[in-house]
C-alpha positions as CSV (number, residue, x, y, z in Angstrom):
1,M,197.6,99.1,98.3
2,R,199.3,102.5,97.9
3,T,197.2,104.5,100.5
4,L,197.9,101.8,103.2
5,F,201.7,102.0,102.2
6,L,201.4,105.7,103.4
7,V,199.9,104.9,106.6
8,L,202.6,102.0,107.0
9,C,205.6,104.4,105.8
10,M,204.0,107.5,108.3
11,A,203.8,104.9,111.1
12,G,207.5,103.6,110.8
13,A,208.7,107.4,110.3
14,G,211.7,107.3,112.6
15,V,212.8,106.2,116.0
16,M,212.3,109.5,117.1
17,G,208.5,109.5,116.0
18,A,208.0,105.9,117.6
19,A,209.2,107.2,120.7
20,C,206.9,110.2,120.9
21,A,204.1,108.3,120.1
22,A,204.8,105.8,122.6
23,E,204.6,108.9,125.3
24,R,202.0,110.4,124.0
25,P,198.5,109.8,125.8
26,V,195.6,108.9,124.4
27,T,192.2,109.8,125.6
28,G,188.7,108.2,124.8
29,A,187.6,104.7,124.5
30,P,189.1,102.7,122.1
31,V,187.0,101.6,119.2
32,P,187.6,97.8,117.6
33,G,188.2,98.2,113.7
34,Y,189.8,101.7,114.4
35,E,193.1,101.1,115.4
36,A,194.6,102.3,112.0
37,L,193.0,105.6,112.5
38,D,195.3,105.5,116.0
39,T,198.0,105.1,114.0
40,A,197.2,107.4,111.6
41,A,196.5,110.5,113.8
42,Q,199.8,110.1,115.8
43,S,202.1,109.4,113.0
44,F,200.5,112.5,111.4
45,M,201.5,114.2,114.6
46,D,204.5,112.9,114.6
47,L,205.4,114.5,111.4
48,V,204.0,117.9,111.7
49,G,205.8,118.5,115.6
50,C,202.1,118.2,117.0
51,K,201.4,118.1,120.5
52,A,197.7,117.9,120.6
53,G,195.1,116.2,118.1
54,T,192.0,115.1,118.0
55,V,189.9,112.9,115.7
56,A,186.4,112.0,115.3
57,V,184.0,109.8,113.2
58,S,179.7,109.7,112.8
59,R,177.6,108.5,110.7
60,D,174.3,109.2,110.4
61,G,173.9,111.3,113.7
62,V,175.9,108.2,115.5
63,L,179.0,109.6,116.7
64,L,181.3,106.1,116.1
65,Y,184.5,107.3,117.4
66,S,186.5,110.0,119.0
67,R,190.1,110.4,120.7
68,G,192.4,112.9,121.7
69,F,196.0,112.4,121.5
70,G,199.0,114.6,122.9
71,W,198.4,117.3,125.4
72,R,196.2,120.2,126.1
73,D,198.8,122.3,127.4
74,R,202.4,123.1,126.4
75,R,203.9,122.1,129.7
76,G,202.9,118.5,128.8
77,A,200.5,118.4,132.2
78,E,197.1,117.7,131.0
79,P,196.3,115.0,128.1
80,A,194.0,116.7,125.1
81,A,190.4,115.3,125.5
82,P,188.6,113.8,122.8
83,D,186.4,117.1,122.7
84,A,188.8,119.5,123.5
85,L,188.0,122.5,121.7
86,M,190.7,123.9,118.9
87,R,191.0,126.6,116.3
88,I,189.6,125.3,113.2
89,A,190.9,128.0,110.6
90,S,189.0,127.9,107.3
91,V,186.6,124.9,108.1
92,S,184.9,127.8,109.7
93,K,183.5,129.0,106.0
94,P,181.2,126.0,105.3
95,I,179.5,127.0,108.9
96,T,179.1,130.5,107.3
97,A,178.1,129.1,104.5
98,A,175.3,127.2,106.2
99,A,173.7,130.1,107.4
100,F,173.1,131.8,104.1
101,C,171.7,128.0,102.5
102,R,169.5,128.8,105.6
103,L,168.4,131.8,104.4
104,F,168.4,131.1,100.9
105,K,165.8,127.9,101.4
106,A,163.7,130.3,103.9
107,G,163.4,133.0,100.5
108,E,165.2,135.7,103.1
109,M,167.8,136.6,101.2
110,N,168.6,136.5,97.4
111,P,171.7,135.0,96.4
112,E,172.4,137.3,93.5
113,A,171.4,140.1,95.8
114,P,174.5,143.0,95.2
115,V,176.4,142.2,98.5
116,F,177.2,145.8,99.6
117,P,174.0,147.2,99.9
118,L,173.2,144.8,102.3
119,Q,175.7,145.9,105.0
120,D,176.1,149.6,106.3
121,I,179.8,149.8,106.0
122,A,181.0,153.5,104.1
123,P,184.5,154.1,102.7
124,P,187.3,156.0,104.0
125,A,186.8,159.5,103.4
126,W,190.5,159.7,101.1
127,A,188.8,156.4,99.0
128,K,187.7,155.8,95.5
129,P,185.7,152.5,95.3
130,D,186.4,150.3,92.8
131,P,183.2,151.0,90.7
132,R,182.8,147.1,90.3
133,L,182.2,146.9,93.5
134,E,178.6,147.2,92.9
135,Q,177.9,144.2,91.1
136,I,179.6,141.8,93.6
137,T,176.6,139.3,94.5
138,V,175.9,137.1,97.6
139,A,176.8,134.1,95.5
140,H,180.3,135.9,93.8
141,L,181.5,135.8,97.8
142,L,180.2,132.3,98.1
143,E,182.2,131.1,95.3
144,H,185.2,132.6,95.9
145,K,184.4,134.8,92.4
146,G,184.5,138.6,94.0
147,G,187.3,140.3,92.5
148,W,190.4,140.0,94.8
149,D,193.0,138.3,94.3
150,R,195.5,138.1,97.1
151,G,198.0,136.3,94.9
152,K,198.4,139.7,93.1
153,S,197.6,142.2,95.7
154,F,197.5,140.8,99.2
155,D,195.5,139.4,102.2
156,P,193.8,141.8,104.5
157,M,192.7,139.5,107.0
158,F,196.5,139.2,107.9
159,M,197.3,142.8,108.1
160,T,195.4,144.1,110.6
161,G,198.3,146.8,111.1
162,R,198.1,148.3,107.9
163,V,194.4,148.9,108.4
164,E,194.7,150.2,111.9
165,K,197.1,152.8,110.6
166,S,195.5,154.1,107.2
167,L,192.0,154.4,109.1
168,R,194.4,155.5,111.9
169,L,192.2,153.7,114.8
170,E,193.3,153.9,118.2
171,R,192.2,150.4,118.8
172,S,192.6,147.2,117.5
173,A,190.5,146.4,113.9
174,R,187.8,144.5,114.3
175,P,186.1,143.1,110.9
176,E,184.0,145.8,110.0
177,D,187.2,147.7,109.7
178,V,189.1,145.5,107.5
179,V,185.9,146.0,104.8
180,R,185.7,149.9,104.9
181,F,189.5,149.8,104.8
182,M,189.1,147.2,101.3
183,L,186.3,149.5,100.1
184,G,189.3,151.8,99.2
185,Q,191.2,149.2,97.4
186,P,191.2,148.2,93.7
187,L,189.6,144.6,92.6
188,Q,192.2,142.2,90.5
189,F,189.3,141.1,88.2
190,D,185.6,142.0,87.4
191,P,183.4,139.9,89.6
192,G,182.4,136.6,88.6
193,A,184.8,136.4,85.9
194,E,187.3,134.1,88.2
195,S,187.1,132.3,91.3
196,V,190.5,133.3,93.5
197,Y,190.2,131.7,97.0
198,S,189.3,134.7,99.5
199,N,189.1,134.9,103.3
200,F,188.5,138.6,102.9
201,G,185.2,137.6,100.9
202,F,183.7,135.5,103.6
203,C,184.4,138.5,106.2
204,V,182.0,140.7,104.1
205,L,179.7,137.9,104.2
206,G,179.9,138.0,108.0
207,R,179.1,141.4,108.0
208,V,176.0,140.6,105.8
209,L,174.8,138.2,108.3
210,E,175.2,140.8,111.2
211,K,173.4,143.8,109.1
212,K,170.4,140.8,108.3
213,L,170.0,139.5,111.6
214,G,171.0,142.6,113.8
215,M,173.1,140.3,116.2
216,P,177.0,139.6,116.4
217,Y,178.4,137.1,113.9
218,M,178.6,134.3,116.6
219,E,175.2,134.7,117.4
220,C,173.9,134.5,113.9
221,I,175.6,131.7,113.5
222,R,173.9,130.0,116.7
223,T,170.4,131.3,115.2
224,L,170.8,130.0,111.9
225,V,173.2,126.9,111.9
226,L,174.1,125.3,115.5
227,D,171.3,125.9,117.4
228,P,168.3,124.3,114.8
229,A,171.0,121.0,114.5
230,S,171.2,121.0,118.6
231,I,175.2,121.7,117.9
232,T,177.4,122.5,120.7
233,D,180.9,123.4,121.0
234,I,181.4,125.7,118.1
235,E,182.4,128.8,119.3
236,L,184.3,132.4,118.4
237,G,188.2,132.2,118.6
238,R,189.8,134.6,121.1
239,D,193.3,136.7,120.6
240,S,194.3,136.4,124.4
241,A,195.1,133.5,125.9
242,L,193.3,135.1,129.2
243,K,189.8,134.9,127.3
244,R,190.0,130.9,126.2
245,G,188.3,128.2,128.4
246,K,190.2,125.6,129.9
247,R,188.7,123.3,127.1
248,E,190.7,124.9,124.2
249,V,194.1,123.8,123.7
250,E,197.4,125.9,123.8
251,Y,199.0,127.1,120.5
252,P,202.6,126.9,119.8
253,V,202.5,130.4,118.4
254,R,202.6,133.8,120.6
255,D,199.3,136.0,120.5
256,G,199.5,138.7,118.2
257,L,200.7,136.9,115.7
258,F,197.4,137.6,113.6
259,S,194.3,138.2,114.8
260,I,191.6,135.4,115.2
261,E,188.8,137.8,116.3
262,V,189.0,139.6,113.2
263,M,188.9,136.2,111.3
264,D,185.5,135.6,112.7
265,A,183.7,134.4,109.4
266,H,186.4,132.9,107.3
267,G,188.7,131.3,109.9
268,G,187.9,132.4,113.1
269,L,185.8,129.6,114.9
270,I,186.9,126.8,117.5
271,A,185.2,123.6,117.6
272,S,185.6,120.2,119.2
273,A,185.9,117.1,116.7
274,P,182.6,115.7,117.3
275,A,181.3,119.1,117.0
276,L,182.2,119.2,113.6
277,C,181.0,115.6,112.7
278,R,177.3,116.7,113.8
279,F,177.6,119.5,111.9
280,M,178.5,117.3,108.6
281,D,175.8,115.1,109.9
282,V,173.1,117.8,109.1
283,Y,175.2,120.2,106.6
284,W,177.0,119.1,103.8
285,I,179.9,121.0,103.5
286,S,178.6,122.7,100.7
287,G,176.8,124.7,103.5
288,F,173.5,122.5,101.9
289,L,171.3,120.7,104.2
290,R,171.7,117.1,103.5
291,K,168.7,114.9,102.6
292,P,168.5,111.3,103.5
293,E,169.9,108.5,101.2
294,E,172.5,111.3,99.6
295,S,175.7,110.5,99.0
296,Q,178.4,113.0,98.5
297,D,182.3,113.5,98.7
298,W,183.5,116.6,100.1
299,T,186.9,117.8,101.6
300,F,187.6,121.0,103.5
301,F,190.7,122.2,105.5
302,G,191.8,124.7,107.4
303,S,195.6,126.0,107.7
304,L,197.1,128.7,110.3
305,P,200.4,128.8,112.2
306,G,199.8,126.4,115.1
307,T,196.3,124.9,113.4
308,L,196.0,122.5,111.1
309,S,192.2,120.9,110.2
310,M,189.9,118.8,107.9
311,A,186.1,118.1,107.3
312,R,185.4,115.2,105.4
313,Q,182.3,113.8,104.2
314,R,182.6,110.3,102.4
315,K,180.6,108.4,100.0
316,D,180.2,105.6,101.9
317,G,178.3,108.1,104.6
318,L,181.6,108.5,107.3
319,N,182.5,111.9,108.5
320,V,185.6,112.6,109.9
321,A,186.9,115.7,111.7
322,A,190.8,116.0,112.2
323,L,192.0,119.3,114.4
324,F,195.9,119.3,115.4
325,N,197.6,122.5,116.9
326,S,200.6,123.0,114.5
327,R,201.6,122.7,111.1
328,R,204.8,122.4,108.8
329,G,205.7,125.6,107.1
330,G,203.0,126.7,104.8
331,G,201.1,123.5,106.2
332,N,199.4,123.2,102.5
333,E,202.0,120.5,101.9
334,D,200.6,117.8,104.5
335,L,196.7,118.6,103.6
336,D,196.7,115.7,100.8
337,L,198.9,113.8,102.8
338,L,196.2,114.0,105.8
339,K,193.4,113.0,103.4
340,Q,194.8,109.9,102.0
341,T,196.1,108.5,105.1
342,V,192.6,109.0,107.2
343,D,191.1,107.8,104.1
344,A,193.0,104.2,104.1
345,A,192.3,103.7,108.0
346,L,188.8,104.1,107.3
347,D,188.4,102.1,103.9
348,G,186.3,99.3,104.1
349,L,184.3,100.9,107.3
350,G,181.4,102.9,105.7
351,S,179.3,99.6,105.5
352,E,180.0,97.9,108.8
């Protein structure tokens, strides 16, 4: 009853919200029984001031629901298609993790292997590397136990200008430049001693994949994760609007605020909601392959300026992907609300 109340409250959030919903185009075929999800998605868009959203639901490899809400472009001329491409921010991490789980399963990589010998990036000449870097393993990075605490230091993935200045680069920073720069920075705790969410740890994992397979990160992901599962519509995001395809939505943030390309392995992918559902049909959000009759509960969120995303795997077998091109403030305050309202809209459908 409480979660249904949340949906109803959002649906009646105000006259302005109702007006926005009335003017908003909705694409994709309506699905009987999923009307509450239509309402929940649009009410959430009103809440965060979002112009484009897509939501998809699947179960057992079957796409049950896929709809687009609002406008792909900022001018309001082109409705957002159900399979519009959108930044997924940190929902990129489960996809990177799945690549490593494939390597572990094939016996091609040891999760306990020290990570930095697995890539060939040298520290800057001025650096005095923290000796504890040698202790960091692949498993540490997958579990956010590498030793970096952005709360006590900084998140280098959002400070490419500092990286470029420190390394005296005459071009835009690349992911390997961020790794090189960080090899000269101290750790905040002993590897394995704590678990502190780290974007940079997944940046390092991306470089390990590149060294292992001898190809760019996105090609590694296609080879290990996407192609074996016949998944399309997951790609690397681009910093410049001129390099983006016509299916990708426009964002209410200026280009150059951060580098989505540098974020590749931790937050730089774009995807359609149906593609993420297909990923969740095959892989758990932990990265491991799903097995028949398994039942697990996973939720992973992504948040960037101009992006809010959710990948949800429910115990009833429903997978949900929800993508939006806006967030409020830091974005985190709305993540739990999104999960609760989507769950409330779907409760009871899992066995149908």
